[in-house]
N, C-alpha and C positions, 0 to 999 in steps of 0.2 A: 600572392593572390588578389593583390591590391589593396590601397586604402579605402577603410572604410567609409561609407558616405554618411555625414551626420547633418540629417535634419530635424528639427526641432519639433515637427508634429507626429514625430515615430515617436516621438520620447512618451508623448500625450496620450498617444491614440494606444499604444502599452498601457499604458495610467489608465484608459477607461477601461480596455480591453480586461486590465486584470481586476479592475473593479469588481466587475458586473462579473468575475469567475468567481470572489472573492466574496460577494455578496452571496450565490447558490453555496457556497460553503458555509457561510454564516447561516443562511435560512434550514440547511439540513441538519444543523447539526443546534436547530435550534425545533424543527417540528418535528425530524423523522424519530420516530420512538427509541428506547437504547434496546440494543440487539442484544443475544445473549452472550457472546465473549467480551463487551464490555462490560457485561452486569457481573462474571463469570471476574474479570481481573476488580473490580471493586469488592466483590464480596471477600475473596481469597486471597487478595494479596495487597489491594491499595490500605487497606483497614490494617495491617501488619506496621510494623514498625521499621523506621528508616533500614538499620539493618539486614531484615529479616527479608527485605525486598531486595536488596542486595545481594545476598547470598542463598536467593533462592530457595528461602526455607518452602517447606510443605503447602501445599499439593504441586507437585512434583511435575505436573504436565505445561508444555509448553503456552501456557498464557502468559507467561509474566513476560512483558516487554519491557523491560528494566528501564530504559529511562522513561517511557511512555507510564508506565506505575509512578515512578519517582516524580515526576510532575505531576500527573493527575493528583495524588496526595497531596502535595504544596498547592494544587488549584484548589483542592477541595477544602482543604485546611483554610485558604483565605478568604474563599467565596461561598463555603457550605455545599451540601450536595445536592446537585441536580443534574440532569443528564446534559446541560450545554456547559457548566463547569467543569464537568468528568472533561469532557473533550476539549475543553481550552486549549492546552497545549499544542493539539493536534490542528484545531484551527489555526494559529499562530503560525506552527509551521508552515500552514499552505504562504506564508506571507514569506516565507524563505524560498518555498521553490518557484513561485511565483518571480519575485526578485532575481533569481538567477538563472530562471527560463527567458526573461527580456533581456542579460546579462549576455546569454550564450549566443541569444537571435542576432545581437547588436553585432555580434562582430562576421556576418557576412558585412559583403559588400552594399549591395545594394538596399533602399529603405521597403521596396514591396516583397523580396528576399525578406529580408527581416521580421515584417508585420506578417508573412506567411509561416516561418520559421518558430514567432514566436505563439502563434495559434499550435501548432502540429503539440507542443508541448502542453498548454493550455486544457487543448481541445480533450482531454481524458476522461470521461467520465468518471470510467473502472478509479482514478486516480483520489476525484474530488468523493466519492464514496467515505474514502480512507480519512482525510482531511476534518472528513465532518463526524468522527469517530476516534473512541479511544483504544485505541489498538497502535504497535506499531510502525506500520508499516506506512502509512501516512508520513509520517517523521524520517524516514528510512527514506523513501522517497525523496524529500526537500534536499537531506543531508546528504545524501547519493547524487542530485544534481549540481550544489554547491562541489563537491569533490572535483566531478567532471571539469566542471570550471576553471579551478584552479590549478589542476593538470595542465588546459590548456595555457593559462595567465603562465604556468612555470615554462612551457613548452617555447610560446610566444616570446616572451619576455626573457627569457634563463633568470628570473629571478628567482632567489632559494627560496624564499619568506614563505613562496606559495607550495611548496612543498610538502612544509608543515601543515598551511591551511589542508592541502590535497586529503594528507593523511588523517588528516584530525578531524574533519566533515565527516568521512571516509569511516573510521572508528567508533565515530558518535552514530552514523548512520546503522553498524553491527551493533553495538548497544541497544538501538531499539528496538532491532530486528536482529534476531541471531542469523536470520537465511543472508542477511548481506555481507556476511564469513565471506561467503565464495570471493564474490566482490573483492575486498578487501585485502584477502591471502593475491589473489590475480594481479591488483594494485602494486602490491608489494614486488612481484615479481618484475611484472610489467617497466617498475623504476629501476630494478636493478638492472633492464633487458637493455633500456635505456642508455642508463651510465656507461656499460658495457658497449656497446653500438658505437656509443662517439667517439671513443677510442684517442686519438691523441689530438681532436678536436676538445676536449673535452675541458670547459672552464674553471669547473667546480669539482675541489677537492675529495675524497672518499671520506674524508672525514665530514664534510658539511652533508653530504649525504645519507651515514648509516647513524649520526644522531638522530634525524627526526626518525628514520626507520625503525633505528634501535628502541628510541626513548617508549614512541606513541604505539609500536607494536606490543614493546615488555608491559606495559602500563594496560591496554587494554588485553594482554594475556594474565594478566593478574586477575584483570576484575571478571572477567570470565570466566576461566578455568573453573571454578566451583559450580557455578549456573552451567553448564553445559556438561558437566559430568554428574550433576543430580538429575535433568529432566528426565524425564521418564515417559513412560505412557502411550498411546498411541500417537505417532509420527506421520499425520496424511501423506501419501505419495502412489507412485507406480511404478510397477515393476516392468515396465513396456521401459521399451527403448527409449532413449532420451529426447528425439526429436517427435516421438508420437505424446511424448509425457508432458515433457516442459515446454517446447517448441509451441504444441498444437494450443496448450494453456495459455500460453502468456498471450498468443495471438484471439484468440477465442476472448478475454478476460479485457483485448483489447477492443472489441465490438462488444462491451459492459455485456457479456456471456448474455448476447440475446442469439447471436446468429452464429452457429459453428459450424457450420458450412463456409459460410462468409471469411469464420478467423482459419479455417484449415485452409483455404484456399490461399490466403494473406501469408501465411507460413511459407507459401511454397514461393511467393513474389521475396520472403526475406531470404529463403534457400538462393534466391537468385543475387542478392545486394550481396551477402555474403563470398560467393563466388566473385564477382565484381569486385567487389573490396579485396581479396584475395589475388586478384591478375592486377589491378593497378599496385597493390602493395610491393607486389614483385616486380612488376617493369619498373616503380619509381625509385627500387633500392638497386634494381641492376642499373638503373642510368643514376644514379645518386651525382656524379661528378659533375654533371649538366646543370644547365640553370631551372631546372624541374621545379623551385620552389617549396614550400611545406604546406602539410595537407594534414589536418588533425583526424581524418579517417584512420590514419593509421594506426595511431596508436588506441582511435576506439576497437578497430576492428583486432588487435593484441588484447585489451583489454576482456571484451565479449567472448574472444576462443578459450583465452585461459581461464575464465569464468566459469562458464561451462566444462573445459577441461578437467577443473577443480572437481567440479558435481560428479563427473563420469568417475575420474579417479577415486574418490570416493566412494562410488555406488560398487565397483568392482572389488576395490580392494577388502571394504567395510560392509558391503552387503546393503548398504542406507539403500531407499527407497528415492526415484529420482524428484523433484521439484513437478509439484500442479497445485494447479489454483491461483491461489491469491501468493503463495510461497513464491512465484515467478516472476511479483514485481522488481527481483535482486535483477532483472533484464532489462527491466523498462525502460528505467534514464537512457541506461548505455546505448539501446536498441534504438531509439529515439533521436538520440545526436548523432548515434552514427549512422544513421539515415539521412540523417540534415548538409552533415559533411562530404558525405557519399554523393552526396548531391554536388557539393559544389567543388568534386572532384572535375566534372564536366568541362570548366572554365578553361581549363587548358587548351579547346575545340572553340572553333571560331562561332558565336550564338550560344555560346555553353551555357554565358547565363541566364540564357530565355530557359533552355533545358532545365536548369537546376531549379527557376521558379516555375514553371508548367509541372513538374517533378511534386514539388514542396506544396503547390497550390491544390493537386491530387491528394494529397495525404490529408490535406485541409479539408479538403471535401468527403474524404473515409472516414476522418474519428468524426467527424461533425452530425454526419448520420446517426450516431448513436445518441445524439443528444433529443432525438424523436422519445427518446424513454428516459428522461427528465423528469423526478418526482421530488416532491417533499416528503414522500409517506414511507417508504421502503428502500432498502438497500438489495445489490443485487446478492450478496453470501449469504443475508440472514432475511430474506423476505417473509418468514413464517411470524418474526417480531411483530410487522407492521401495523395491527391492530391493537397493540397492550395497553397505551393510554386510550382509546374510545371503551376499549373493556372497564378499566378501573373507573369512568368517568360512569360508564351503566351502572356499574356497581355499587358507584357510592349512589346513583338514583334510584336503587331499587333494595339496596338491605333494610332486610325490617328491623327498626332505627331500635327496637327492644333487646334485641339481642346485643350482648355485648360482646361474643366471639363469631365468627365464621371461620370455616373451612371452606377452601375452594379444591378440589382435587384438576390437578391440571397434568398435559402433556410435560415428563420432562425437560423438552426442549425450550416451556417457556417459563420455568422454573427460576432461575437467576432475574433474568428480568422483572418478572412480577415480585420479585423477593427484593429487587434493590427499588423497585416504586412504596412497595411496602414502608421501607425507611427514608426515601428521599419526601414521600407523602404523608408522613407522621400518619397508616393507616392502623393503629393500632388497635383495633376489634379485626384484623384479620390474623389470623394464626396464619407461622409460616408455612410457605408453600413448600411441599417434599418433592425429592429430588426420586422419589421411588416408585412413582406411579400413583395409580387414584383403587388398586382394587382391593385393599388394606381394609377398607372398613366405609358406611353412606357419608357421601360428603353433605354439605349444604348446597354447593352447587359446582359446578364442572365449567373448568374451559379447555376447549381442544381443539384439535387439529384432524379434520377428516384423514388424512394421509396418514396418521398414525395410527389414528382412534376409533374408525371406522365400525368394528366389534362392539367398543363401549357406546357409541354415538345411536346405533342402531337399538341398544337397552334401553335409551335413554327416551328414547323416541316412540318405543311401544306404548298404549292407550293407559295401564295401569303401572305406567312407572315410578309416577306422584313427584317428578320433574317437565318444568314448561320450556321450550327452546323459545328465551327470550331474544335473543339475537343473533343473528349471521353476519360474518363480517366480509369486508373484499378480499383478504388472505386465504379466508376458504376459512378460518376459525369459526367456532359457537360456541355458546355460550348458553347452559342450561341450571336455571335455578329451581327451586322446592316450590312445588306448584303452594302449598301452604303458608308461602311469605311472599303470595302475590295478592 
């Protein structure tokens, strides 16, 4: 592959670019209102004791991303309850991601390609959403990328301690979010395949390999057995074929869920890249005796295929649905790094590094387009939560001071976030928001979402309803208050 060209300005440029992306994460963690799933995690899991979190005590729905929950509990315990403090562990996890993105990028030969590779890994607005939220996906992305880097280092240096790091980071990714278990199972299979494939050229004893595999996998199994057994409720997914369910979802989220048709088109390019990778993989192994050199795309190709294979096998054997939406993030780091190292394979041809650079820059431009949707108000997954901070401010400004208590009827989707703010802002005059709906009685006010509550909104807009539309918000939410309170 050739020795990497080290230029000091590349490091400084990566630091500057990384600082920009980290600043975006930081400001989103501060300014974007808390979302439904984050708030639900705090209300139902973070407030449990440590053992209750680890054992996945009820409720058993898949909202307790254990590593995230534990670290969020620690952060809130140290610094107090706020949006940012709940999100702090994932904000810090983004530093792990950017650090390993730079480490992987610097494995390429030329400075221009190094910068382009770093940008490909960082220009992921959907990732940034989760780095700035108290969910396990951000941690999973960061830890998965670290695992990918250390497998590269093991293959490059043949240094056994990198196997430990590869497995540990991958295991922590699983503990951050259970969807990364598919990737972990595939990684263990890959390590064993690579050991067997080396045959007589193997320099590591079987014991050197089995110790990290056995110990890390055993401890992980003990930690996740009971939680996996306990999880129940609706696990969202799709019964369509794997490609339409998981691959289309993955490529759509790489466009920040703004351009489904472009995402579908991108999925076919991914399919082409996998076919090219398969052809190169076969050819390179058929002529292994020649001085073809070593390219990391082969390991990543196998890792990707076996991760998908684990999911497909589970679907056919157990009837589970295919991953869709944010759960397909398990594939994202693997796919992006695979593409970068597949481009490197063209270096075997004359002017191949020019081809590598052009393809990497095209990916940069493709992902950069999603940044036109960058904002500090909402997330791609929970846009309906964007107005909650403004609603709380308007409620504070307009509530009758003489009332000791106030009851607001809300759409159930808003309930966790609003109850979170009721606690974090010490809004003692507010009675707990109900998740059961708003038809049981007449409330002092209503905070509703037209997409789900149009019938009730029409009733409140009637001339004799006794309610006044106080404000409409940019995300479509509306706030009604009793007329005699104004």
